[in-house]
N, C-alpha and C positions, 0 to 999 in steps of 0.2 A: 507226872505220869510215866511209867517206864516206856509204854509204846511210844511216847514223844520222843525220848532219849534214843531208844532204839533206831527209830525211824530217822533222827538226825543224824546219828552214827553212820547209817546205810547212805545218807545223801552224801556225807562228807567222803566215804569210801568210793562212791560213785565219780566223785568230782576228781579224786586223786588218780583214778584209773584212766580217765579219759584225757590223754595228753596232746592229741592231734585230732583233726577234725576232717577225715577223709570224706568224699561225697557218696561212698558205698554204704548204704544201711546195714549191709550184712556184718561190717565191722561192729557197729553198735549192738546188734543181735549176738554177736560173739562175746562182746563184753557183758551184756545182760546174762549170758549162760554161764560165764565165769564167776559172775557176783552170785548167781543162784545156788552154785556149787559151795559157796563160801559157808564156813560155820556161822556166820553172823546172820545168814538169811535162812539156810537150811536147818539148822540146829541151834537156834538161839537159847533154848531152855535145856537144862538138866534137870533132873528131879529136885536137887537142892535149890535151884533157881526158883523152880516153881512153888515149892514150899515157902520160900522167902517172901513171896508175893501174897500169900494167903493170911497174913497177920489180923485181917478183919473177920476171919472165920473162928469158930470155937475149937478147942483142942480135939473134941470128937469129931466134928466135921473135917478136920485136916487129917485125922487118923484114916476116915473113911476114903478121902482122896488119894491117899498113899496106897491104900489097897486096891482101889481102881487102876492106878499107875502100875502096880505090880502085876494085877491081872491083865493089862492091855500089853505090858512087855513080854509076858509069856504068851499069850495068844499072837502076837507078831513076830515071835522068835523066828529068825533065819530069813525075814523078809527085808528087801532094801527098796529105796526109792531111786528114781533115776538120777538123783544127784550124787548116788554113790554112799549115802548115809543109811544107817540102820533106820528101819520104818518107823520105830518107836518115837524118832525124833519128831515126826510129823504130829502125833496125837500130842505130845507134850508141848509144842509149840502152839497147837490150838488151845489147849488148856491155859498155857501162859497168856495167850491173847484174852481169854475169857477172864483169867485173873486181874489183868491189867483194867479190864472193864468193870471189875469187882461184882462179876455174877455171883449168884449163890452157889453152894456146895454141889447141889443136885446138877447144875448146869456144867460146872467144871469136871465133874466125874463122867457125865455125858460127853464132853469134848475129849476126855482122854480114851474114852470107849467108842466113839463115834463110827470107827470103822471095823470093829471086830465082828459084827454080824454079816457084813458085805464082804470082807475080805478073810476071815477066818472062820473056822468051824465051829460057831458060838451061836446058839439061839438065843431068841428073845426070852424064852421061858427061863433058861439057865441064868441070864443077866438079872432076871426080875427076881429069882431066888437069892441070888448074891448080894444084888444092890438096891432091889425095891423096884416097884412098877414105875415110879414116876422116871427114874433114870432109864430103864429099859424102854419106855414109851418114847422118850425124846430121842434115844439112840434109834429106835426102830423108825421115827419120822424122819430124821436125817438120813437113814439109810434108802429110804424111797426115792431120794434123787441120785440117780447114778451119775457117773461122769458124762460129760457132753457127748452126744452121738450125732451122726450125720442124719439120722433118721428125724424127718420134721415132727411127726406124729409120736413117736416115742419120746423124744426131747420135750415136747409140749406136756405130754402125760407125766414126765417126771416133775416139771415145775407144777403142775396142777396138783400132784399128790403131795409135794412139801408144802404147798400153800394150804391145803385142807388139813395137813397135820399141824401146822401152825394155829389154825382155828382152835384145836383142842389145847394146844400148848404153846405159848408165844416163845419159850425157850428153845423150840425146835429151829427157827428161824436165826435166833443169836448164835446157836452152835454152828449153824451152816454159814452165817457171815464169816465166823472166825476160821472156819475150815476154807472157805474160799480165799480169805485174805492170805492165809499162809501158803496155800497153792499158788496164788498168784505171785507171791514173793519168789517163788521157786520155777514158775511157767516157762522161762526161757530155755530149760533144758528139753522141753517137750519139741516134737515136730512142729513145724509151720502149719501143717493140716490141722493140727489140735490147738496150737497156740491162738491163731486169729479167732476161731469161734469162741473159745472160752473167754478172751478178753472182750468180744462184742458182748457176749451174754453178760459179762459183769457190768459193762456201762449201761446196758438195757435194763437189767433185772435187779441185780444184787446191789449196786451203788445207789440206785432209786429207793430200795426198799430201806437201806441203811439210813438215807436221808429222811424217808418216811417217818421211821421210828426215832429220829433225833440222834442217831449215833454217828456224829459228824466226823470223830477220829478215824473210824473205819471207812466211811464214804469218801472222805478225801484221799486216804492211801489206795483204796481200790481203784478210785478214777486216775490217780497217777501211775500206779502199776499198768493199767489196761492201756492208759495212753502210750507208755513207753513200749508196750508190746506191739501195738498196731501201726504207731507211728515213731519208730526210734529214733530216726534221723532228726523229725522235728522236735521230739521230746530233748534230745541232746542240744540242739540249736538253741531251744528256749532256756534250757537249763544253764549254758554258758552266758546266754544273754541276761539273765537274772543276777548271775554272779557278777557280771560287769557292772550291771546297775547298781547292785547292793554295795559294791567296792566305790562306785562313784558318789554314792550318797551317804557314805559311812558319817562323814563329818556332820551333816544334817539330821542323821539319826541320832547320834551321840547328843547334839544340841538340843533337839525336841525332848528326848528323855530327861536330860540334865534339867532344862528349865522347867518342864512341868513337875519333875519330882522335887525340885526346889520350892516350887509355889505349894506343893502338898505338904512339904515339912515346915513351911512358913506358917500355914493355917492349922498346923497340928492334925493332919489329916493322914490315916493310916492307910495309905494306898500304894500300889507300884504299878509302874508302866514298863511295858516291854515291846519290842518290835515284833509284829505278827505279820510274816511274809505270806502273799497268795501262794496257793499250791498251783503246780505246774499246768494241770489240766484245766483250771479256771482261767487262767491265761490265754491257753490254747482256743477255748471256747469263745473267749471275748475276740479273738482275732478272727476266727472261723465265722462267727454268727453275727458278730457286732454290726457291721464288720469293723475291725479295728486294726491300727498298726500297733507294734509292739509298744511304741511310746505312748500311745494312747491306752493301751491295756494297763500300764504301769505308771499312769500318770499321777497316782496317789502314793504316798508311803502309808503304810498301815501299822497301827499301834493297838495295843490292848491295855486296858486299865483293870485292875482288880482291887475290890474293897471288900470290906467285913458287913456291910450293911447296905441295904436300899437307900436309907438316907444319905449314906457316904457316897453312893454314886451320883446322886444330885449334886452333892457338894463338889464332887470330882469335876462334873461338868462345868459348875460355874468357875472352878479354879482354872480349867483349861481355856476356858473362854477369856477369862483375865489375861491369861500369857498371851494366847494366840486369838485374831481375829476370826470370829466364826463365819462359815459360809452356811446360811440357815437352810440351804435347799437339801443339804444332806442330813438334816436333823430326823431320827425317828425314834420314837419312846417304844421299845419293845419290852419294856418292864411293866408300864400300865397297860399295854395290849400285846400280850405275849403272841408269839407266832403258832401255828396249828400243832407243831410237834413240840411245844412247851418252851422252845427257845426264848430266853429273855434278855436283854441287853438295851443300853442307851447307844445310839450311833450318833456321832457328830462328825463335821468336817470342818477344819480350820485352815487358816493360810499359814504355813509354817515358815521358817527361816528361808530367805532368797526367794519368797514367794511361792515355795513348794506346797502344793496341795496335800493334805495329810487327813486321813480318816482314822478315827479313834473309836473303839468299842469299850464301853465301860459296864462291867457287870461284877456281881459278888463271887466270891469263891464258889459257892454253892451252885450259882448260875451256870459257872464255868465247868464245875463237875458234870452237871446235867448236860450241858451243850456237848461235851465230848462222849458222853457214856448213854445219854437218852434213857430208854426204857430199861436198860440193864442196870441202871442205879438202884442200889437196894438198901443202902444203910441209911438209918433213921437221922444220923447226923448230917446227912448229905440232902435228904428230901423233907420237905415240910409237908403238912397234911394237904395242902391245895395242890402241890406239885405231885404227890402221890396219887391223888385223885385223878388229876390230869394224865398221868401215866397210864391208869387203868383205863380210862376213857379212850386215850390214843390206840391202845392195843384193841380194845373192843371195836372202835370204828374200823381198824384194819381187817379185824375178823369178820365183821358185818359185811364189808366190802367183798370179801374173799367169797363168802356164802352166797351173796347176792350174784356175783358174776356166775358162780357155780351153778345156781338155780336156772339161769337163763342162757347158759353158753351151749350151743348146739353140740360141740365136740372139744376135745381137748386143745385143738389148734385155736378155735373161736375162743376158748378160755383165756389162752395165753396172750392172744390179741387184746382182748379187752382189759386183762390183767396189766399188760404194760402200759396200755393208754390211760389207766386210772392212776399208776404209780408218777407219772409226769405231771398230773394235774395239780395246780395251786389248792390249797386248802385254807380253812377258817376254822374258828372254833367259837361256839356260842354257848350260853349256859340256861339251865332251867331255874327258876325261881328258887329252888333249893340248893343252888350252886352247882349241881351236876353238870360235866362238860360233854358237849356234844360235837363231835368233829364232823364236818362237812366239806363236799367240794367248793371251791370257790365259784360264787355266782348262785348258790343254793338259797332257797326262799324260805319263807315261814312253813309252807307245806312240806317241803323236803326235812325241816326240823321236826315236824310232828311225826312223820313217818319213821324218821331215824330213832324214836324213842319207842313207837310200837305201832304195829299196824292197825290196831284198835282206836288208838289215839289219833292218828290220821285220818282214819275213815270218818270219824265223828267229829272231826275238827269244823268249827263255825266261825271261829275269829281269832284274834290274838292281841296282846299287847307287847311291843317291844320297847324295852327300856321304859317301861310303865306308860308308854303312850299307844292308843289304838293304833293298829297296823292291819292293813289287807293281807290275806294269804300269799299274794303275789310279791310281798316286800322282799327284796334281796337284802340278804343278811352280812354283817361285817363282823370281823373277829372281835370279840369282846362284850357282844350285845346279849342281853338276857330276854328270853321270851317266854311269854306264858300263854299257853294255848287253852282257848275256850272250847268246850264241847258240848253236844247235845245228844243223847243216847239214840235217838231216832234219825239222826243226820247220816247222809251217805256221799260217797265222792261225787265231785262234779266233773264232767269231761273236760270242762275249762280249766282245771287244775293241770291238765297236760301241757297247757300252753306255757307254765311257768315252773313245773316240777322239772329239776335237772338231774337229781341222783337216780342211779338205776334201781335203788331200794324203793322210792317213792313211786317212779314210774312204772315199775313192774306190778307193785301192790296195786295201784289206781287202775290199770289195765285188767288185772285180774278180777277186781270188784266189779269194775264196769260190764266186763263180758258176763257177768252173772245176771245182770238185769234182763227183764222180758222184753221182747221185742216192741209191744206197744208203748212201754215206758221210753225206750230209746228213741222210737219215731216221735214221741211227743217232745222229750227233752231236746232232741236234735232239732226239730222245728223251732222250738223256742231260741235256742242258741243261735240259729242261723238269722231268725228275725231280728234278734238283739245286735247281731253283727251287721247286719244290712241297715238297720235303723241309725248306725253311727254315720252313715253316709247318706241319710235322708231317703232311704228306699225302703220298700215294705215287699214281703213276700209275693202279695197279690199284685204288685206292680210287674213282676216278672212273669214272662212267657216261658215256662219250662220245657215245652216243646221245642223251642229254638235253641235248647242247651245240650244237644245231644253230643256235640264234640267235647263239652266240658265233662259230661257223664263219662265219656270214654277215656278222658285224660286223668280223671279220679277213679276209673275202675269200678263203676257201678252203673247199673242198667236203668235205673228209675229213681223217681223222687223220694219214695219211702226209704228205699237202699240207701239213699244219701242221708236222709235223716238217720237213719240207722247207726251209720258210720260216724256221723258227728255225735250222736247221743252216746255211742260207746267208746268215745275218745279216739276213734281210728282215723278219723279227719278233724282238723281244727277249724272252727266255725269261721273265723277271720280269714283263713287261706281259702276256704270255698267262697266266702263273700266276694273276696278278691277276684277269684277266677270268674265268678258268675257276672260281676259287674264289668270286668274288663272285656267280656264277650259283647257288651252293648255299648262300649264307648271306647275311643281311641287311645284313652289315658288310662294309666293304672290308678284306680281309686286308692285314697289314703284314709283309714280308719282309725279314730281315736283309740289309743290303747291306756289301759290302767297301768299306770307305772308305779304305783305304790305310795306316791306322795298324798299328802292330806288334802282335803277338799276345800273349794272357795264356794261362796254363795251367790247364785246368779239368778235374779228375778224369783227369789223363794224356790229355786231348785238347787241340786248340788251337781257338780260337774268335776270329773276326774281332771287334774292340770298339772302341768310341770311349772317350775319357777326360773325365770330368765338368771342366766349366770351374770349377764353384763351389769345387773343392777341389783341382784339379791334381794327381793321385796321380803318382808317380814310383817306379822300381823301389827296393825296400826297405820301402815303406809298406805296412803292413797294408790289403788292399783287399778291397770286396765288389762283387759284379756285381749290377745292377738290370736286369731284362728288362720292358720296357713296350711296348706298342704303338705309342705315338707316337714313341719314341725308339731303338727296338731295344735292343741290349745296351750298358750304359753301366757303366764301372768308376768306383767312387769309393773314397775312403779310409774305412775303417772308422769313423773318428771324425766323418765329415762330417755336420754338423748337417743340411743338405739331404737327405741320404740317409736319415737317421734319421727325419725328418719325412714321407717319402712312403710312406704306407701301402698304396698301390695296387700297387706294383711287386714282383714276385717276386724275392727276393734269393737269390743263389748265392755261397758262400764260394770265393774264388780265391786263387790263388799265381802268383807272377811265374815266367815262364819265362825263357829266355836273352834278354837283350836286346842283347848285342853292343856295350856301351858307346854304345847310341843316345841321343840327347839327347831329353828330355822337357820340354814346357812346363808351368810352374806360375807362381803369382803371389804376390807379397808386397806388403803395405802398409807403408809406410815413413814415418816421421816425421822430417823434417829441420830443423835448427835454423834461424835466421834468416839465416845466412851466405849472401851473394849468389851465392857460387861452389859451393853445396852440391849442385845438380843436376849440374853438370860434375864434381864430386868424386865423386858417386855413379855416375855412369857410368865413371869411371876405377877405381874400386874393384871394380866388378862384371867389368869387364875384367880386371883383375889376378887376380880369383879364378876365373879361365877359365871364364867363363859368358858366355852370349850375351845381351844385352839386346834383345828384339824389340819391345816397347812400353813406353811411359812416359807416364802419365796423371797430371795434378796434380788434386787432389782439393781441396774448400773447406778454407780455412785453419781451424785449430783452435788458438786462443790465438797463443802466439808461434812455434809450429812449423807448417811446411808439410808437409801430407801428400800422398804420390804413391803410384800404383799401378804397380809395375814387373812386366811379365811377362818371364820369363827362361827359359833353356833350361839344365838339368843333366843329369847321367847318372844319379844315383840319390840315395837320400835322405842318403847319407854326404856327397855332394858338396853337396848343399842345406843340411845343417848346418854345413859349413865357410864357405858363403858367408853364411849368417845371423849365424854368430860372428864373422866379420871385420867385418861391418857393424855389429855392436852394440859393437864396440872401436872404432869411428871415432868421432872426437870431433864430427862433424857430423850424426850420427844420434842421434836420441833414442829410437826405439822401433822395432821390426820385428816384424810379424805375418804369418804365412803363410795364405793364402786357405784357408778352411774352419775356421781355428781361431777360437775366441773370446778376446777380450782379456784376459777373467779367466784363461784357462788359461795365458797367457803372463806373468802378474805373480807 
């Protein structure tokens, strides 16, 4: 990709220019300004360079782009930039960045024309007449965001306007990202009073947007450029340290590449491996927020392997583990479970030559293109149908978030604060039974999923199946899960949903619907919810003397009992929180109430009880089990043979029996001792897959003699399924011993 080559050329230029290392940061600011005035950064594209990048467009589309370039050149005639270059160099550079991202021709035309409304005597109507409404609307959307201003309210309004324009057409934000990227490349010629706020805005808003939309190549460069502007001395210091590190490890890098490539050739695998350096801001963040030393941040060498197919990715993984011993803690399969923004890759860690820890990413050429360009990727030979659908869902999620924030923001400043908060939240993706992708904030539950599809579906939701298994609405979702929502036409939201709804869209919709309920229903509903919450602590409403709780009423900002019920019934107060406040007023200890955590149920004396399952022994259906009731952990299910359970003398024990589990999968752990075979971890993963079990986590433990010990977390249906898995592993030649969590080694010998 040309942008990568250009960026590499600029980095080399930076390294040549910095010959000495004075302690005065103004020296480095001066260097940055000198680089910003260079043709390489200020005017990287002439018209011929731009046209050469457009081979993926049709001849007619290229002709239209040429016409837009000519129009922009005439409109900006006589204007110059602070770098001293003719102004048209900037629109051409923006269009060139968009061409490197392989944006569509309307987007590139808008990039060329993006400043003509703001800086020239050109109206939106004239643009629409000449180039069509699509291009005119994109340019108008970008124009809404003026240059950074010291006025907080005006600045927030500008951000708000471009965000709302993005809802109408996502290409608005793509053009703005390209515009910001070229402006950041030449930012050093600006006064300090403008440089620093723009760099801060880039780190807080534009780089996170690029990350959210999967445009990593833009995100990384924006971060590095903003870092150089805000902390020029630190940027230079880390840059030189990275140069020294790469020089010191040059031999190891060549050795890793040659040995792995030789293995690829030996097995007939068409794959390539290359060194993949960290970008400077990533290193800085590790050192600042880790906190880490530079040596800690650079503990790993990083490589990237590119293949032609998904099958070849897994073959490459096996080949790499054949050459170098794997460190299983660093294995992540983002191909089977892609990230929220569509990113796919296998991540693995190995112990390289001279014991150097090495990280390797493995992905197809298509995945690489999508990782760099995200939602801007448009070509059919780059996107398959599933990725195209993911692209559309990703943009819809972004647009929905903007609309939700807009609907409930008090003003532009409040909008900007909420928007920035949402940008830095981790996200997941889940699927409808039809395969449609739904993007959600990390920690989102089934009820958030339902409201993300539609308000009607959310309000009528009465149950769900997650991965074909019954699940309560409070179930916290994970990336890759399929959710089927059950509805009833006369159903309505419950105030309890606010206890586990986390997305603004769901919470705002639930609150609106609850507010419409009448007073008497709110009293009745609130009374029932509070009664249920108190019952979990063995207390009834009639056991409480509400006249003695005036201080609690004051703390909760209510005047009397019915007003308290209304607040609970309408979702303004959470029933468990109120119960805790009331109970704490009559006891010196803070009461502990059992919470529904989304796990399946166990049967106790013909009743059903929500419970969590002990991590120490990992009980599964078919095991003999016992329940432990404690104030700290609530109700926890252990295996009867669990040593941890037996040693806990403070917990109340209750004998339990399993109820119907409908072939649900349960998590348990195994400790496995492997032989010294280099492929043993890869073979273990394959053996578990053949045993029809899901491997969710693999951790390498300290070596014991000649064997490597690993701890595997797996999902099985019941104890018979688990026994078959263990039996198959023990028959494998690369497995020395298998021990289940909660068992003693002596019990297995």
